[in-house]
N, C-alpha and C positions, 0 to 999 in steps of 0.2 A: 409482194406485198400488197399489189392491187387485189388478188384474190383476199388476202386478209382482211383489207378494208370491206370489200363486196359483203363479205362472211358477218363482219361486225354491224353493218349498216343494215344487213337482213335481218339479224337475229334483232337489232334494236327496235325496228320498224315492227318485228311481228309481236313483240313484249309489249311496245309504248303503252299500251291502255291498261297494263296488268300491274296489279299493286304489287310493292316490293316484296309481299309476304309470298304471293301466287308465283312471283318469279324464281324466289329461291327455293321455294317447293319444287319448280318445273325443273329448273336445273338441277335439283339433287336427285329427281327421279331419273333424269335420261342421264345425268352423269355420273351417277353411283350407285342407286338402287338396282334399277333393271339391269346395267351390264355386270353387277355385283352376284345376282340371281344366277345369270347366263353361264357367267365365268366358273361359279361355284358348282355349277354343274359338271361341266367341262374337268375345271379341277379334280373332282372327285373320282370322275375314271384316271386323268393321269395321274394322280395322285397314289391311286391302287396300283398300276403299273410301277411307279416309281419305288413304290414301299417294296413290292416284290422284287425288284432289281437290286434294291439297296440290301434286301435281306437275304440274297442269293449271294451277292460281294461280302457281307457281315460272314456268312458261314463259310464262305470260301477264304476268307481271311482267317478265320477261325481254325481252320482247316490246318492253312498254312503255318501258323504260329505252334500248331499242336506238333505238325511234325518238324520243325526247326527244333522245339523242346524236346520230341522223343528222340532226333539224331543226335544231338547236344548230347541227352545221358548214353544211347548207344556207345557214341563215338568214345566217351570216358571209359567204359567198361573195355573196351576195342584197344584202346591204348595201354590199358595196363596191363591187358594179356600180351600185346605185340611186344611192349617192353619188357616184360620177364621172358618171354621165348624167343628174344632176338638179343638177350644178354652176352656177349661173347664169352665172358668167362663162365657162364652156366653153361654154354654149349663144349667150351673145351674141356669142363669136369666131367659131362657125361660121356662124350666123347672116347675117353683116354681109356685105358687098361692098368685097374689097381693091384697092386702085387703084394700091398700089407695093410691093415687095419688103419696106421695112423695116417696114410694119404686118404681112407675112405673118412676117417673123421673131420679131417681137413675139410674137405667135400660139404660134409653136412653141415659142418661150423659156419662156410660159407653161406650155405643156401639159407640157414636159421638167419643168419646177420644181415644178408641180403634181401629176405622176401619172407621174412616173417611178420613184420608188419603191412605185409600188402596189403591183408583182409582190411586193415583199418582206414585205407586211402580214401575208398568210398563208401558210400551206405548200401545196405542190403546184400553185402557180400556175407553168406553165413560158410562156404567152405574154400578153401584154397589149397590146390594140390599141385605136383610136378612129378607126372608120372614117367618114368624111364624103362628101358629093357637091356639096359645094360646090366652084364652078368656078374662082373668083378666090382659093383658097385650095390652097397646095401640099400634097405630102405628102411627109414627111420619110424614109420606111422606119424610122423609129424607133417612135414611138407614133401619131402620124400617119398615116393611110392612107386610100385611094381604092379603092373597088371597081374592079377590074378582071379580067381573065381568068386570073389567077395560081391556083392550086390553094390551098383552105384547108379543114382538115379533108375531105379527101375530095370536096369541091365546088369549083366555081370561086367568086370572092369575090362575084362580078357574082349568081350565083344566089343564094349564102348571105345578101348582103344583102337583094335581093328579095324572099326568103323571111321574112326578119325584118320587113321593113315591111308585110309584109300578112298579118303574123300576127297573130290576136286579141288576145293579151298583150303587154304591154311587156316582161315578163321571161320568157326560154324556158331550157331545159335540155335538152339531148341528148346524143348519144353520138357522138362522130366516127366518120364514115362509114370513113375509112381507117384509122380504129385504136379498136378497142372499150376501150381501156386508159385511153383519153383523154375528157373530159367539156369539151362546150361550154356557155359561160354568155354570155348575149346582153342587152342591153337597148337598149329604143329609148332617143335623145337627144332628148327632145320637151320644148319648152315648155308653158308653164300654157294656151296657146291649142289645143295640139294638133298643132302645126308639127313634123315630125319632120324632124333636122337630121345625124342620124349614128347610129350602131348600137355599143356599147361590145361589146368582144371578149375572153373570158377563155378560155383553155385551161388545164383541170386535168388533173391526173395522177390517173386513177381509183385507184391504189394507193394514196396518199398520202392521198386524202380519205376513201374508204371502205373500202377494201381491209381495214383491222382490225377493222370490225365484220362481216365476213362469212365470216372465217376460222374455219373449226370453230364456227360457233354453236353452243350449247347443248350445250357438249361431243360434238360430232360426232353429236346426236342430232336432225339437223334443218338445213333448210335455211332461207335468207334472204333477203327480194326489196324493191326498190322499184320500185313501178308507179305512172306517172305519170299526170295525169288523161288522158291520150290511149291508155292502155294500152298504153305502151311500158316493159320491162324498162331501168331506170335501172342498177340494180346487182344482182348476185345472189351466191352463193355459187358456182354456176359458171359460170364467166367465159364459156363460150360461148353463154351465154342472153343475156350484156349486148348491148342494142339491138335485140335482137327483139320483135316485137309478142306481147302475151299469149296471144293466140288460136294462136299455131304454136308455144306449150311445153307441155309436160306440165303446168304449173301451170294450164293452164283446166279441168281435170278437176275440181280442187277449188275452183275460184273461185266456182262457182254456191251453193254452200253455207256462206260462211264464218262463222267467229263462235267465242267460245270455247267453248263447250260446242257445236257443231256435231257432225253425224253423221261418225265416221270412215271413212274409205275405203281400202282395200286397206290396211289399217295404218296409215293416215297421217291428220293432222288441221290443216286449215288454220285459222292465227289470225291476225288482219290489225288493224291499228292505222292509223287516217288521221291525218295530221298536217295541219297549218293552210295549207300551200301545195298543198294537194290531190293530195300523193303519199299512198300508201299501203304502210306497210311489213307486209309478209305473212312470216308463219312457218309452214313445211310440217314440223310435227314427229313423227318416227319413234315411233310408240307402243309398237314390238318393247322399245325401251330401257326403257319404261314397266313392260312386261310382266315382264320382268327384273328390275328393281328391286324390283317387287312381290313377285315368288317370294320373290328375296334376303334381303326383309326378314319374309315370312312365316315363312321355316324359321328366319331368326337369332331371330324371336319365340318359335317354337315350340321350339327347343333351348334356349334361354334361362330359359323357365321351366319347362321339362321340370330343367335343372340347379338352379336355386334352389328347386325343389321337393325334390329329393334332397339338396340342401344343408340346406334345412330340416329334414328328416326325420332327418339325420345330428345338428344342432346340437340338437335338441328332444329327441333320445335322448339324446345327452352333460348335457342339461341336468336331465334326469328323472334319471339316475343320480347326477349331484352333488348336486340336491336331497334325495334319498331317502337318500343316505350321511350327508349332515348331519344329517337329522332323527334317524336311528337312532344316531348318535354324542353327538345332545343327550341322548337318550333313556337312554344307557348313562351318561353324566356325572349326568342326574338321578336314577339310582337310586343313587349312590356319592353323591350328598347325603343321600337320604332315610335310608342309612345310617349318617351321622353324618358321612362325609368330606367336610370342607367347602374342602380345600385342592386340588381337581380344577378343572383350567379345559379351554377347549374352543378349540384354536388357530382362529384368526380370519385369514384372509388375501382376504376378500371384502367388498365396502361395498353388497350388495344386503340385503333383508329378513330373511334368514336371519343375516347377518351380523350385523346389529342385535341380533337376540335373542341369538347366542352371546354379544358384546358386555356385553351386559346380564345374560346367564348367570354369565359371568363375574367381573363386578362383586357379582350375587346372592349368589353363594358365598362371594366375598371377604367381604362385608359380614354378611351367616349366620356365618362364624366369626368377624370382630371382633365382633357382637353376643353371640354365644355366650360369648365370652372375657370382654368387657364385664361381661354377666351374673355371670359367675362370681366376679369381682372385687368387683362390687357388692353380693355378698352377704357377702363378707367383710369389705369396709369398712362395712356397714349397722351392726354391733356396735359399731365403732369411734365411727361418727358418732353413734351413740344415748351414747355415754358423753361426746363432746364436747359435744353437745346437750346433757347435764346439770351438765356444769362451766358451759358457756356463760349456763344460769340461774341457777346459783349465783355466780359470780364479780360479777357487777353488782349484786345484792342486796347482796352484801356490801360492795362499794364504796359505795354509796349509804347504807346504814346506818352505814357508818363516818364517812362525810361529814356525815351527819345528826348524829351524837353531837358531831363536832367542832365544827359549827355551833353548838349548842346551849352548849359551854362558852366559844367566842368569844363569843357574845351575852350569857352570865354575866359575862365578862371586859370588854363592853362596848369590844370591840374591832372597829371598823367596816372596817378594811381587812382582816382576817382573814374576816370575813363576806361580805365582796363577793367576796374571792378564791375561798370554798366556793362562793358563789352558781353563780361561773362556771364552776366546776371540775364542778356537779353539771350546770348545763345541757349543757355540752360532752360530758360522758358521757352524758346521758344518750339523745342521739343517735346517740353514737361506737360505746356499747356492744350497742346496738337491732340484732341478728344478724338479726331476724326482718324488717326494713325495707330493700330494696335502693333506695326511690324515696318521694321524699320534696315536699312543698312548696317552692318557693323561700323562701316566709317562715320556714319551720324550717330550712332550708339556710343561710338567712342568720342566724338566733340562735341556730344551731350557730357560725357564724363569727366572729359579734361576740362569743360568750363566750369563742371562743381569743383573739381581740383584745385583750379586756379582761383578760384572763390575761397575755399579754405586756406591757401598759400597767401593770399591777401588779409586772412583774418590771422593767422597764425604764422607769419613771416619765419622761415627756417628753423622751424621746429619740426618738420617731417619731410623725409626725403622720400620719394614718389619715382618708383623704377617702372618705366614702359619697356616691355618685351611683345611687340604687336608683328605678326608678321605680314607685309604686303599682300599676300594673296589672298587673304581671308576680308580685306576690305570692302569688297563690294559683294559678299555675302547676306544671306538676309538673318535675322534674328530677332526675336521680341523686344518692344522699345521698353526702355527702362529696367534694363536686366543687371547692368553692374553698376550702376551709381546708388539704389538702396544698400548695396554691402560695402561699397566705401564708405556711405555714409554713417553705418554702424560703426567702422572701426572711428570714426571721430566722437560719436555719440555716446556708444557703449563701452567700446575698446578705449575710452581716455585715452588715444594715441598720443595727442600731444603734449601728457606727460610723463611721457616714456623718454629715456634718455637714449639718444641715437636712434630716432624712432623713424620707421620707414614702412611704405606701402609697396608692394609686389603686384603689379598688374601684367600677366601674359595671355597673351590670344595666340594661337595657331591651329593648322588642320592636320590633324593625323588621320591617315587613309579616308574613310567618307564620313568622318565629324570633325567639328569645333570645338577646342576644349577652350574653356575661360578657368583663368586660374588667378585668385584676389588672395593674397598672404599680409598680415599684417603683424608687428610684435607689439599689441598692445597687451590689454591684461587680461587677456583669454576669458572662456567661458567656464563657468562652475559644471563640474560633471552634472549634477541633476536636470541642471538647468538646459546644457546642451543635448542630453538624451529626450526630454519633452521637446526641445527645438527639431529634433529629428524624427522624433513620432507624430507632430504637428499638433501636438496637445499644449503648447505654452501658450498661456495666456495673458503674459506679460506685457510692458508696453511696445506699443507698435507690433503688436500680434507676433510676438517671436522675433523680434527685429527685424522683423519686415519679409522673414525667409519663407512663409508660408503663401504669399502672395507670388512670389517667385515661382514656388514649386508647381504652384494650381496652375497658372500662365505656360509653365512649362508643359504639362500635362495636357491641356487645352488645344497647342499648338503642334505639340511632338510627339504627342501620347507617351508609348511606352520607351520610345526613342530618347526623351529628353529625361537627361539624370542630372540628380542636384545632391551635393554632399558637403557636408560642414563637417568639419573638425578642430580642435581646439585643447590647449592645456592651460589650464587656470594660471594666470600670472605670468605666462610667456609668451604665446602666440596663438592666431587663428587661422585659420584656411578654409576657402571657398573653393571647391571645384564645380563645373559646369559643362555638360556635354550636351551638345546638341546636333542633329545630322547635318550635311554640307545642304544649303539651299541656295542654287542660283535663281530659283525663282519666288516669289512672294507664296510662303505657306500661309493655307486655310486653316479654320477650325477645323479641329477632329470631332468625327462624328462619337457619340457614346460609344458604340460598338467596336470603334477600332482600335 
């Protein structure tokens, strides 16, 4: 952290006398432009090597996928020949001696029934035959054949048959001698004891089986070959090399050093991939295409970097001009504010940090103007408030003195009802006229409410029953003053509770978890639905400002914010209930700030 602070101090000290524009240009040059140019040179050479490596990996992967495709196709035809040659029933019928024509006919029918549609299983099969040397079994010229002197793929059937009988492997692939676009697949028909009873012959169309993989491999940037275990070229991009020996083709020059990372020769590189059948898939890649691609990418990267550097210079210059202009505009407006003009504003169209400062400046200037105006009005109202405060002190004393005088006169006259009335009024006005206290304990609020109820009982004796449900643990908690009395007063003034039969008011105060809940219920005449909705919305403008409810709701919000809850419910002609919920306050609550 110390090194960081030292570096920051050094940078600030070195750029202290530079303008903001010069600082941004300097830092842009040191942090962006110069490093980008240096990195671009190194990145160009690195990109060239990466492109070469990726190109070789791509070619190697293409060779691997081509080898997999070739092996899959070969295995399909191998499986067909093997399944035919290892058919147990076929071997049994070829190995037996036939005494009459009926048995031979049954064998011919079995072969036709079992293998007639074999040529339809896979594409490219032009001929399918089963050759045998059983002297007691006929040849039908369809599927069953005997080796004779007829020509078969460039040689006689007998020579071909003998070559296959003496070949080291059971399965053989070769090119037709008379047509290199044809492939011959053969498999010995042999039992588990090694006795040979015939050979399966498949003639394949090269263009159908392998041509697709060998037409323009690697997008024309190379050649593809299949070399069998005997060094014969089974397939090639150049049709003229199909069937030739590897040693007699130009491929031999590169064959001595194969491998994905072999040494290039004459601008070409040989990559080989062996498959399970001892075949080798070889790709002769032309590196001149790689060089062209590498050069093209290098130039593209170079021009791209140059373009974006020039674009970044243009953009940073534009941003600098905009920032400097907006800062100067803010300075001019601040000077106007310092001269007493609080109605100035700065147009804001951007959402960046300067935009936030512009918004804050507009808010500050408006608020300063409002505060100055409010301060001027406060000075004017201060003298009026002083006079009103003097009146507020005189009026309660006058009322208390008058009530005290009336009480002594009532006691002299031994009028107990009048004494009770005066005591209730004294208690009621002691809290109601105390303008210096807005928060009181629930005990005192309850005493004030009971004084009001006592006055109403004296006024309407035995007409309204009041039920009190107050938990003792809430008495020493705090609430706002004059919270309950206006609600009960509404029951008398607007609910016409005194005109209801069996009229009653229920007052409940209890603590529920961390809240205190007040509930007042009366069975007065209720409130009409439209008026009830207006009271809930705070828009009722009737007598006493919506039954006095708006005042209570506003004071709850001032002292308790969102934790103060007020709700009213009613059914016209039946009842009205008011529910109030405030947080438990063991200490005197204070006014909430506007953002709380």
